[in-house]
LUMFITI-408007 format. One record per atom (N, C-alpha, C): y, x, z. Coordinates in steps of 0.001 Angstrom, whole numbers, plus 524288, in hexadecimal, padded with zeros to 5 digits. Atoms other than C-alpha are relative to their C-alpha. Layout:
N
YXZ...
This chain:
237
801137FE568058061C5AE717793BFD7FD897FB857FCEC8029680453802D8613AEE65C39385F804237FBD27FE567FBF8803C78020961FABE5CBC9380780391802057FBA87FCD97FD9F8044D62779E664692FD37FCAE800617FACF80351800458048861BD5E66DE926D87FE947FAD27FDA2801128055A8016561BD1E585B925E87FA267FE7D8004E80595800ED7FF6260DD3E584C92ADC7FED57FDF18056980084802237FAED61014E50E69376D7FB527FC0B800B380484803A87FFD960592E46B8933D97FADF802BB8013E8050B7FD4C7FEDF5FB57E5166935DB7FF4B8009E8060D8000B7FF017FA2E5FEBBE5221944A77FD787FB3F80251802B08042B7FD175F51CE4A3694CE4801867FFF08059C7FE727FF6E7FA5E5F9C0E4ED495A3C8031780526800A57FC987FBAC7FED660281E58A1960A27FF908014D805D97FFB77FE497FA64602CEE607996D508058B800A9801927FA927FFC77FE8660F7AE5F9B974CB8015D8049D8039A7FE167FC047FC656177CE6A7297B068018A7FDA18051E7FE9E802787FAA061AD3E68909896F805957FFDB801347FA557FF9B7FE8A62943E6C0698920803B47FDE07FBDA7FC56801C78043862E9AE670F97C287FCFB7FCAE7FC3D8026D803568044A62BD3E5EB3970187FED78032C7FB6E801257FD9780514626AAE61CB962AC802F87FD0C7FBD27FD14801EF804B162F37E5FE6956AE7FC857FDFB7FBE67FBC6803D67FEA56317AE55C19513F7FE437FC7E8043A8018E802CB7FAFE63133E4F8195E987FF047FA397FF5D80038805B98008763336E419D959F77FAA77FE7C7FD53804BE80124803046265FE42AF951D17FB438022B8036E8046E7FDC17FD2061DC8E4BF0959E27FEA47FD598050A800F5802C57FB0761F3EE43FA9665B7FC637FB087FF298035F80456801166179AE38E295F6D7FA8F801CF7FEAE805387FE008016F60C08E41BD95C207FC077FF84804D480474800417FBD85FEE3E408D963B88009880595802B27FF887FB897FCCC5FF4FE4A5B96EDA7FA84801C0801B8804DE7FDC97FD575F409E5380972D58013D8039C804237FE517FCDF7FB4D5FA85E58B497EDB8041E803937FEAD7FBD17FBF98008E6033DE64AB9801F7FD60804A67FC9E802207FBCC80357601B5E70AB977397FDA1804548031E802D17FC247FC8D5FDD7E791E982DB7FB297FDC580273804BC8029C7FDCD5F3EFE6EF9987E47FE967FB707FC818013D804B2803815EFAAE668297C207FAF37FD39801ED80435803427FE425E606E5BAF97E8A7FB5C800BE7FBFC804257FEC3803A15D949E60C2978687FD027FB147FE79802ED804B4801665D237E53CF978B6802F67FCA17FBD07FCDB80301803695DD8DE4CC7971EA7FFE68023D7FA7D7FFDC7FD638052D5DDF7E56FF967177FABA7FF007FD3080562800C1802645CEFDE55E09648E7FF9F7FA677FE7780074805938018D5D044E46FB9645C803057FF107FADD7FD3A800CD8051E5DA47E47D5959727FD918021F7FB3A802827FDCA8041D5D1A8E50129511F8035E8025C7FBD47FC497FDC5803C25DC85E580094A5B7FD0F803C57FCA7802157FC67803C75D9D9E601E93E5B801458056B801BA7FE807FB327FE3F5E14DE6AF19448E803B87FF90804CF7FCB77FFC47FB715E7CDE6E5895199803278052D7FFB17FD3A7FBAB7FFE55F310E77909517180229800C0805427FE847FF137FA775F5C6E7DF495E6B80347804E3800A37FD297FBD47FE765FDE9E88289652F7FC92803B180358802C77FC617FCBF5F994E941396CF47FF297FDCF80566800D5802907FAC85FAFEE8B739795B7FAEC7FD147FFDB804758034E8001B5EFCFE83939749D7FACC802AD7FE1A8046E7FCD4802515E60DE8E56970FD7FAF37FE1C802408051C801D47FDCE5DB90E894E97AB57FE7E7FB1B7FD46801938053D8024F5DC4FE7BA09748D7FE0C800F07FAB5801FD7FE818053B5DA02E81F0967137FA68800F080027805BB7FE4C7FF805CD06E87C896B637FD217FB1D801BB802D3804B77FE9D5C929E7AC5971827FF2E7FC5B7FB627FFFF803988042F5CC9FE72CA9657F7FBBE801EB7FBD68036D7FE30803D95C499E7BB195CBC7FA2E7FEF0801AB80504801807FE4A5B8A3E7843965177FE757FACE7FE308009480558802315BA24E6A9595FF78011B7FF8F7FA3C7FFBC7FF84805C45BB39E6F3C951A0805A97FDC97FE707FAE0801A38017C5CA11E6C3F9519A802C7804C87FE897FD2E7FB86802405D1CCE7586948DA8053E8008F802DB7FB107FEF17FD1D5DC91E7BE3950D1801DC805237FED07FD797FADA801565E626E870594E74804C1800978032D7FB167FEDD7FD5C5F15BE8DDE954E9803BB803227FC4F7FBD47FD51802DD5FDB0E91D694DF68038F802AD803727FC3A7FCC17FD276057FE9CC995403805747FF947FD8A7FAB2800358023D61444E9C91952B08036B8041D803787FD017FBD47FD1A6195DEA98495816803D8802F27FCEE7FC307FDC3803546221DEACE794CA7801807FBE97FBB97FE4A8033F80437629D4EA6C0941A67FBBD7FFE67FBA48040A7FFDB803FF61F09EAB449385E7FB2F7FC8C8017F804708038F7FE82614CEEA3D99403D801977FA5F7FEA87FE358057C8011161D2DE979193E7E7FF3B7FEC87FA2980082800DB805C461D9DE993D92FD97FA0F7FF107FE7E8057280007800BA60EE4E9BD192FB17FD847FA82801758022C805267FDF560BF3E8FD9937FB801A07FB307FC897FE10804458035261429E86A292F617FCBF7FFEC7FB17802FF7FFA4804E960C9AE8B98923937FA437FDFB800FC805238019E7FEA35FF62E89EE92A6C7FF627FA518007580063805ED7FF4060224E7C1E92EE7800F57FD247FB317FEDD8028C8050F607A2E78D0921C27FB347FFB77FCC5804F67FFFE802E75FA90E7CA191C0A7FC257FC0C802248039C803997FD445F2DDE74AE92608801177FA737FE7E7FE8D80579801115FA82E67EC9234F8013A7FF387FA187FEE58009F805FF5FB96E6AE49146E8058B7FF187FEB87FA258000C800F960A44E6CBB914D080223805837FF137FE917FA89800D860ADEE7AC09101880554800927FD757FAFB7FF8F802E16165CE7858907098047F7FEDE803C17FC01801417FC1A61E48E7205911EE8008580491804207FFFB7FBBC7FBEA61A7FE7D2B91B34803268046D7FDCF7FD317FBB68024361FB3E8754911A6805EA7FED27FFFA7FA50801717FFD562CA6E7FBD910A580256800FE8055C7FE157FF777FA8462E05E7F7E91F958006280611801407FFDF7FA727FECB62AF3E8E1692072804A28029C7FD487FB907FD5A8031463472E9212915D3805417FE7D802837FB36801E17FDAF63F5DE89C191BC58010D8028A805597FFA07FDC57FA9863CA8E8EC89298680141806217FF787FEFE7FA508007B63C55E9D26924EA80598801297FE2A7FA5F7FF99801E96494EE9BA591D5F8038F7FF41804827FC87801447FBB964FE7E9565928F48000A80431803EF800637FBEE7FC0764AD1E9F3C932C380247805487FE187FD927FAF18020B64E3AEAAE292A568059D7FFCD7FFB67FA588008B7FFB365BF2EA5D2928CA8025680070805257FDFA7FFC77FA7A65D8CEA3C8937147FF998059A8025B800EF7FACE7FDA765793EB0DD93ACB803EC803F87FDB27FCF47FC3B8028B65FE7EB861930F9805F67FED2800B27FAB9801827FF8066C56EB1219341C802EA80252805487FDFB7FDFD7FB2866E0BEB728941A57FE3B8051180142801607FA827FEE766F0BEC56F9452F7FF46800A1805D7801AA7FF357FA8A66809EC6569524B7FD24804A780128803247FB7B7FFDE6616FED29B94F928016D80395804B87FF417FC637FBA265F7AEDB3895BD18019F7FD24804F87FEC0802E87FB4A663FFED0AB965717FAE07FF5E80335804A3800FD7FC7165AAEECFBB9712F7FF5E7FA8F80232800E4805647FE436548EEC3389756C7FB3B7FFBE803458049E801707FD3264B0CEBE1F97F8C7FED47FA797FF0B8018480527800CD6437CEB1F497C657FC487FE0C8047C802DA8016A7FB5563F1DEAAFB988CE7FCE37FB2D7FF408035E804A17FFD063385EA1F598991800747FD028053D7FF81802377FAC663596E9FC3997FA8044C802F7802F57FBD17FD747FD2A640A1EA2A29A1427FEEB80149805C3801697FF1D7FAD563982EA24F9AE3D7F9EC7FF51800967FE5E7FA7C800AF63255EABAF9AD4A80244800917FA3E7FE337FED78053363910EB1C29A1917FBA4801C57FC87803EF7FE90803CF62FB4EB2099962D8029F800347FA727FD5F7FF4F80534633B2EB716988D27FC21800297FB9C803597FF498049D62E02EB6A397B3F80086805357FD5D7FFF37FAEE8031262A2EEC31A9742D800327FEB97FA3F7FF8680131805C562A86EC4EC9655C7FB2D7FDF87FD6880508802748023161C7FEC041963A07FFF17F9B3800737FFA0805C57FF0362166EB24B965DC803BE7FDAD7FBA67FC7C80289803C4628A9EA87895CE0805A3800E28018F7FA3D7FE837FF11635E6EAA32964048011F805A97FF527FF6F7FA55800FD633CDEB8B3963F180093801707FA517FFB67FEC38059063175EB8CB955628050B7FE417FDB77FB3380238801CB63D73EB09C9530480473803D08015D7FBD57FC867FE47645DAEB9D995B5E7FF88805107FCC6800F07FB64802F46402CEC56C954018027F7FF7F7FA8A7FDE4800CC805666434FEBF989469A806257FF68800157FA49800817FFEC65126EBCC094AD2802DD80551800EC7FE377FA917FEE86528AECB9B94D2A8018E800C8805917FEDC7FF3B7FA6E653D1ECA0395BD47FBE78033880282803857FC857FD1C64D5EED338965617FDD87FD5E80534802B48022F7FB5E643B7ECCC896ED27FF67803FA80425800B47FC4A7FBC86442FED34897BEB7FA73800B8801C580564800037FE5E635C3ED07597DD47FCFA800DB7FAE5803077FE908048A62D55ED745973AE7FA4880120800DE805B07FE447FF2E620CBEDE8D976E47FDE17FE29804FF802D3801D47FB13619F0ED5A3980987FB3A7FD427FE2F804E2802868010D60C09ED092980A0800607FA647FFDB7FF36805877FF0B6104AEC357985598043B7FE097FC2A7FC0A801B2803A3617DCEBB9097B59804D87FDF2802747FB0D8019B7FD2F620B9EB5D4985DD7FF2E80274805A8800617FD6D7FB086207DEBFC899115803F07FEA1803A87FC078008D7FBA462735EBE3399E71803CE804B67FF6A7FC2D7FBD880086633FAEC5DB99D80802CB800C4804EF7FD027FEB77FB2763946ECCD79A955805D27FF4C7FF2D7FA528009D8008F6476EEC93E9ABAB80277805517FEEC7FDAA7FAC1800F664A1CED80C9ABCE800428013A7FA64800527FEED8056C645B6ED92299DFC804037FD217FCA67FC5B802E48024564E65ECE52999E18058B80222800BD7FADD7FDB87FED665A0BED4789A05E800CC805687FD217FFE07FB22802BA6575BEE1C499AC7800867FF977FA137FF9C80101805BE65592EDCCA98CE38055A7FE0B7FE6F7FABE8024780103662ADED5C598E108008A7FD4D7FA8F8003D8029A8052865FB2ECC79982988055D7FD7E7FE917FB72802998023466A80EC6F7979B57FF397FA1680028800F28055B7FFF2663AFEBA0E979E37FB287FEFC803A580489801AA7FD0065A15EB302983327FEF37FA6E7FDCB801BF804EA8020C652B2EA7F397C8F7FC187FD7D803A480379802E27FC5864CBCE9DF89863A7FD887FB7C7FCC0802DB80439802BB64231E956897FD57FFD87FBB3803F080021804827FC5E64512E887E98688805907FDA67FFB17FB0C802D380048650F9E809798A908042C80310803627FB5C7FD617FD6C65E3DE838F990D47FEEF800FB805A38010B7FF587FAB865929E814899E397FCF6804F780139802F67FAF97FF1F64FA2E8C8599CF68033B804BB7FEEA7FC1E7FC128010A65A5EE94D79974A8038C8013D8048F7FC957FF9B7FB5F66343E91F39A27F7FD5C80225804DA8030F7FE2B7FB3F658ADE94B29AC6C7FF0D805E98000A800F37FA64800B1656FCEA28B9A6EE803B8803138038A7FC027FD327FD19663FBEA6F79AC27800187FEF9805E68005E801617FAAD66274E9FAE9B8D97FBB5802B6802FE804767FD347FDC76555EEA5DA9BB49800EB805E88006E7FF037FA598009065989EB3899B710805EB800F27FF3B7FA477FF408005F66823EB51E9B9E78019C805427FD9F7FEBB7FAFA8025C667ACEC3579B5B0800857FFCF7F9DA7FFE68007D805C36664CEBE999A771805577FF1C7FE447FAA7800F78018F6749AEBB289A79D80293804E97FDC57FDAB7FB06801F96772DEC9999A49E7FDE7801977FAB2801AC7FE80804E666F67ECA1E997EB803367FDC67FB6F7FCA5801998043B67609EC8A498A9C7FF4B7FA5C7FEAB800D0805738018C66FADEBBE89877B802B17FBFF803537FDA08039D7FC68674F1EB54A993B8806418009D7FF7E7FA4D7FE968005C68297EBBFD99272802827FD277FB597FDE380237804F968436EB6F5984627FE387FA5A7FF008017880568800E367E93EA98E986977FBB27FF257FBF7803F380085803CF67285EAC5497E9F7FACD7FFAA8025380504801A77FE3C667C7EA78A987207FEED7FAAC7FD71800A18047D803C966253E9D3397D667FABE7FD4980179804A8802BC7FEEF658DDE924D97FBF7FE4A7FD457FA6A8027E80262804EC64FCFE8D2F974177FBBB7FD01801C98047B803567FED6646ACE819B975357FAD0802817FE29804FB7FD84801A463878E863A974CF7FE037FDE87FB14801CD8027A804C86356CE7C8E96A13802778027D7FB117FDD37FDCB8049B63E86E83CB961207FF03805CA7FEF2800667FA56800A463B12E91E09635D7FA258019F80117805707FE727FEB662C6FE91B4968007FC0D7FD507FC5C803E280291803426263DE87E795EA98006D802047FA8A8002E7FD98804C3621FCE8E0195247800097FC127FB047FF78803D080445626C7E83AC94880804B68011F7FCBD7FB217FF2B802EF6314CE82CE93DCE805287FF26802D47FB528013C7FD1863AB9E7DFE9481F801F4804D6802BF7FE227FB237FD8363B63E8C2794D048056D8015F7FDA47FAEC7FF278025F64700E8CB194395804307FE39803767FBFB802777FCC664EC4E83A194C1C8010D8037B804F17FF787FC7A7FB5064BC5E8C7695803802BA804C97FF167FD437FB5E8012765028E987995142806057FF3D7FED97FA6A800DF8015F65CE2E927E94C6E8032A7FEF1804F77FD22800E97FAC36600DE8E1595A7F800AC8055F802B87FFBC7FABD7FD8B65CAFE9BD295F1F804808034C7FE277FC317FCFC80288665DCEA21C95524805A27FE0A8019B7FADA802347FE54670E9E9899958748013B801658059D7FF0E7FEB37FA9266FBAE9B6B966E480126805F2800B27FF407FAA77FF4A66FB4EA9F8964BE80504802137FDE57FAAD7FE6F8025567C46EAA7595CD0804497FFF7803CE
């Protein structure tokens, strides 16, 4: 978001994910690192004396520690497209780029609305898997779940307390989804059928609609979510 807002000069350091890179990779790889986003280096952050630390729910303990040292820290949730719009607006205000933020939000909304309304997927059933062994699926209180809902698809996992509950294989077989979306790479997608051969009988497998999407495109609450949605729609056609 900060790069899209043309506010990259405000970044003093970044925490790194453990399994992938942060866009734009050629630029973010040169930023000062404060560890991983699940285990950030508290001492390094304090040493840098940032005006603001933006964290994820993974770093909630770090937030409370930073506040002991009078370092301003906040968490932005991204469990829906509305959260993404709101976060762009808030960060735009922080870096005094409100006008640019409004442009990005408007463009993103128009693009997503066009994509969502261009495909009639209403009523089709889908399972969105966070993990294949064990099988863990996203419910509608998550970003992938919100996207699926807005596309008119029916998530087979709805009323659960856990946002990504473990899904019994029997439930997946009974639901017989039209699509199975695996958050990850093709290797994880291929391992699903190898581990659970019975899945060969569900609609998604029969029709070649077990789809893999990189986590960076469907789990990160940034304007690049548009790219993930476009890939998802293309694979579902």
